[in-house]
N, C-alpha and C positions, 0 to 999 in steps of 0.2 A: 602765535596761533594757539587757540585752545581746543583741544580734542575732548569731546564729551562721550561718556559711556554710561552704562547703568550703575555699575559698582566699581569703585577703585579699591584694590587691596594693596596696602603698603607693607611689604615684607614677605619674603618667600621661605620663612621658617615653618615650623609645624603648624602654628596657628593660621598663618596666611595661606598655606597650601590647603589646609582643611576647609577654610572658608571658600577659597576659589573653586575647589573641587565640588563642594556642595552646591554652590551657585551655578557653576558651569554645567553640572549634570541636570540642573533644572532649566537649562537653556537661557540663563540670564547673561547678558553681555557684561563680561567682567574683564578688567585689566589689572593684572598683577605686576607690581613694580618692585624691583630689587636691584641694588647696585652689582650684585653677583649674579652669574647666570645659573647658579645651582642652589639646590636645597641641601642643607647640611644636617646630618644626624648627630646632634650635639652630645648625646650620652657616650659616644665612642671617640670623642676628641682626644681623651687621654691616651687611647690606644695608638693614635697617630703620633702624639707627642713623644711616646716612649718606643717608637719604631716597631710596633707590633702590627700595625696596619698601614697601608699606603693611603695618602690623603684622598685619592679618588674613590676609595671604597666607602667613605662616609659622606660623599657629596654626589648628588645626582642632578644633571641638567634639568632646569625647570621646564624647558621646552619638550624634553623627553617625557616628563611626568604628564604634561597636558597635551601631548600630540593627538590623543584620541578624544579631547574635549574641545571642539572647535570654537565654542563660545567664549573661551578664555584666551586672552591675548597676553603674552609675556613681554614686558618692556624691561630691558636690562640697562638701567641708568641710575646714577646717584640722584637723590632728591636734594635740590638746593634749598628749598623752603616748602613749608606746608601751611596752608590757611584752612583750618577746619571750620571756620565760620562760614566760608563759602564753598567748602569741600573741594579745594583745589590744591594740586601739587605742581610745583615748578621744578622741572628737571634740569640737570647740569647742562644739557645740550640746548637749553632755552625753551623747550616745549612746555606747555601747560596742559595738565589733564584735570578734568572736573567730572563730577558724577552726582547722581541723586543720593548715593550712599558712599561713605568711605569707611573701610575697615582698617583701623590702625593696628598692624601686627609687626611693628618694626623691631621687636625684640629688646635686648638689653645690651649694656656695655659695662666694662669693669668699673667699680667704684673704688678709687684709691684713697678716699677719705682724707685727702689733703696731706698724705704722708710724704715728706720731702724725698725726692729722688725716685719715687715709685713709678711715675709715668715714664721717666727716662730710662730706668734700668730694670724694671720688672717685666716679666713675660706674662701677659694675661692668657687665659685659655677659654675663649668664648667663641672662637671661629676656627674653621679649617685652616685659614691662613695663619692664625695665631699658633695652632698646633704644629704646623709645618715649619714656621720660623723657630719655634722652640726645639723641634727635632733637629733642624740643621745646626743650631747653636750648640746643642749638646754633642752632636756627632762630631763637630769640629774640635771641641774640647777633648773628646775621646781620641780622635786621630792625632792631635798634638801630643797627647800624653804617650801614645804608643810609638809615634815616630820620633819625637824629639825629647820627651820627658820634661817638657817645660812647665812652668807654673809654680807658684809658691804654695804655702800651707792653705788648705781649704779650697784651692782653685778648682778642684773636681767635685767639691761638695755642692749639693743642691739644697736650697731653702724653699720650702713650700709654705706660703702664707694662707692660712684658712683651714679650719678643721671640719668643714662641711663635707658633703659627698664628693665634690670635685677634688678637694684637697686630699681627702682620704684615698680616693681611687688612684690619683696620680702618684701619691707618696708610695702606696703599696706596689704599684707597677714599676716605679723607678727603683725602689729598693731591690726588687727581684732582678731588674736589669743591671744595676750596679754590681750586685753579687756575681752575676754571670760574667760581666766584664772583668771583674777582679780575678775570677777563676781562670779566665782566658789570658790573663796577664796584660790586659789592655787598659786597666786603671790601677792606681795604687791601692794597696790593701786598706788604707785608712780613709778612703772615700766614703762619705756619709750622705744620707738624706735626712734633713731636719724638717720637722713639721711644727709650725708656730701658730698658736691661736690664743686669743685673750681669755677664752673660756677655760674651764677646768676639766673639760671632757671633749673628746671629738664627737662628731655627729650629734650636735646639740638638740636637733629635733627628734632624736630617737630615744628609746627607753634606756634606763641605766644598764640593763642587761646587754642591750645591743652595743652601747658605748663601751662597756667593758670588753666585749668580744672583739670589737674593732681595735681597741687599745692594745690588747694582748697580742693580736695577730701582727699589728704594725711593729710592735716592739720585738716580736719574735723574728721578723724578717730584717731587722736592723735599723728601723726608723727611729731617730732620736726625737722624742716628743717633748716640745717646749711649750707647755700649757701654762695659762695664767700670766702670759707675757705678750704684750703687743709689739708691733714694729714701730720704732721711733723714726727711722730713716733708712733709705736704701741707697747704696753707693755702687759704683762699678765693680768693686772688689770685696764688698762686705755688706752685711745687714746689721744694724744696731737695734737692739731691743730696748724697751722702756725700763727694763730692770738693770740696765747697764751692760748687758752681755753684747759682745761683738762676735758675729759669726762670719769668718772669711768665706767668700763665695763669689763666683762669677755667674751663677745661675739662680735667679729668684723667680719663682712661679707664683703669680698672684691669683689666688682663689678666695680672696677675702671679702667678697660681696659684689653686688651689681646694682645698677640703676637703669632706669628706662632710657631708651635710645635718645640721642640728642635731638633728632628731628621732632620727636613728640614733645620735648620740653619747650620748644619755641613755636608750637603750632597754634597756640591760642588759649587752650584750657589751662587753668592753674593746676600744676602737678601736685600729687600727694606724696605719701610715703615712698621713699626710694626713688624720687623723681619720676614716678609712674603716673599714668592717667587714672584717676578715680572713675569708676563706672557704676551705674545702677545695677540692680539685680538682673535686668534684662540685657546687660552689657553695653547699653547706650551711654554716651557721655552727656551728663546733665547740661542743659543750656546750649547744646550743639545738635540740632535735629539732623538725623541721617548720619550721625557719626558714631562709630562703635570702636571699642578698644579691647583687644584680646591678647592672651599670651603674656610673655614676660614684660611687655610695655604697660600692662594694666594691673591695677589693684582690683582683682576679681573677688567679690564677696562670696563667702561660703553659704550665705542664706539671705532671706529677704528682710529680716528684722534689722532695726537700726543697731549699728555697732557689731554686725556679724564679722567674725574673724576673716582676714584676707587669706585666700588660698595661696599655697607656696608656688614658687616658680618651677613647675614640673612640666615635662613633656606631655603628660596625659592631660594636665589642666589646659595647656596651650592648644592641643589638638581638639579637645572637647569644646573649649570656649570658641574656637574659630568656627567649628561646625555649627554651634548654637547661634552665634551672631548671624551667620548666613541664613539659618532657618527663620530667625526673627525678621530678617529683611524680606524673606519670602512671605511671611505672615503679614508684614506691613503692606506689601504689594497687593495682597488679597483682601485687605481690610480687616484682617483678624486681629485679636488682641495679642500683644507681645507676651512671651512666656519668660518667667524668671529662670536664670541658669540653674540647672541641677547637676552638680558634679558627681559622677560615679567614681568613688574613691578606689583607686587601685592599690593604695598603700605607698609607703616610701621604702627605698632600698638603695643599697650601695654595694659595689664590687670592691673588695679590699685587696684582692690578688687571686692568683690561681688557688682553687680549692677553698676560697674564703669569700663569703658574701653574707650580708645581713639584710633582712627585710622585715617590715612591720605591715601586716596586711589587714585591709578592711577598716571600717569605722572604729572598731575597738582595738586596732593596732596589735594584732596577734604576732608576737615576735618569733621569727625562725632564723636560723643561720646555717652556714655550710651549704650542702647540695640542695636542700629544700629552698633556701633563700635564693640560690642561683636559678633554680627552676622558675621561681616567681619572677625574678629579674628578666629571665629569658622570655617568658610569656608576655609580660607587659611590653618589652621592647620589640618583640616580633610583631605585636599588634600595632605599635606605633609605626614601625617600618612598612607595614603592609599598605599604607597609604601612598607610598612612593616607589616600592619595589614589588614586582609581581612574584619574585622567587625568594620568599622568606625562608625556604628550606635550606638555601645556601648559608644564610646567616645562622640558622639553628645548628647546622652541621659544624660550622666554624667555631661557634661559641661553645658548644659542648666539648669539642676537642681542646679548646683553650682552657676551659675550666678543669677538665679531667686530667690534664698532664700534671705529673707530680715533680717534674724536674724544673730547674731554674730556667728563666728566659735566656735564650741564646741568640735572639734575633739580630743583635748588633754585630755578631760574628759573621753575618752574611751581608751580601750587598743589598738585598731587597727583603722587606717584610713579606710574610705570607699573605696571599690574597684571600678574601672571602669567596671569590669565584662565583660572582653573581650570574655569569653567563650572559651578560648584556652585550649589545651590539658594539662594534668598534667606535661608532660615533657617540656612544653614550659616555662621554668623557667631559668633566667640568673644566673650566678655565680658571685656575686658582691664581689670583693676583696677590703676591706677598707684599705689595707696596702700600697697603692701607690697613694699618693696625686697628683693632677693634676700639682702642682707647680714643681714636680721633673722632 
């Protein structure tokens, strides 16, 4: 049986939620499909992975988000296949959904670039489930070290692959965590965090000044920076680099790149760079009427001219593009001309640890670091969160306390991470399934 609606939105991330909210508030019958029942706030996944936040604090049930928008129907099902030529999704339970418009907002998955052993042994960090699996793995290693003292050289070391914002953020947080665990006698004093990247600087999209700030801070908190070397292979007990170095480890975190979601790569259109869907300036997919692609699954151009640079995979790009595609659907229904996407650049930023952040703001990329950079990070992320949480003041309070503390992280010395304390209802709890890695 095929169920027909006005608009299908595939994916409940920032782009999909923004599109569905815009359409729903306009009274358009919209069906949002995602295999998880929650929306995740991806910028805080590293906080979950390093035991500084519980998983439920960065995931909110989709039905709670849309409970006051009756024209949006949430379907929690995996998608077996998608045919964008006839705008149809086939769900894992056998149902088919079709619509006059489909917004593809399926997000991204890790790109292991064919590195042997990476799929089997590395931990990606692209979903709440990924973060929770990594947290559980690291916690088990810590408990083994404390209770039994088991493990050979490097067994407590962590290797982070990728020197972009995710890799830098998780490296800084882990280094602070490891230092606290060593101070509490729960890890050996020689436990290390290694950051590996083929480039010769971390945060490759940032200015040399910002790169230098990040490098200096990471080194100061004990991160071993292995730059100019790539990963040749990953094993259960070690990482081999292409310069011949072997790093013993049982924990490899993969932050080395991403590609478009698998469902989009088999949906009909030929994919472009990064396995993502190429879109026109208005966010439509050429040759597929009524199909739009937004967020991390799309190559969103930064302008209307041929060869315009592709915008980076950022939360603000995802949210704005989702909203814009929805507005173009509304324009189409009214017979109006479609509008080319215009991105309001919030800048790029990264948290490197407590009391350390870097940001480049605006089109001219004005670089700031320290508390000013954190204030910029906080403002942008509070704005992103406002679409799914009514109480952003709880987030602001938590984040300022996190940034302002000058002592080392001690969360692993306690049974539970500190909550953001959203003050939400008891039913506002996601169902996080750890059995479906992002890489699949």
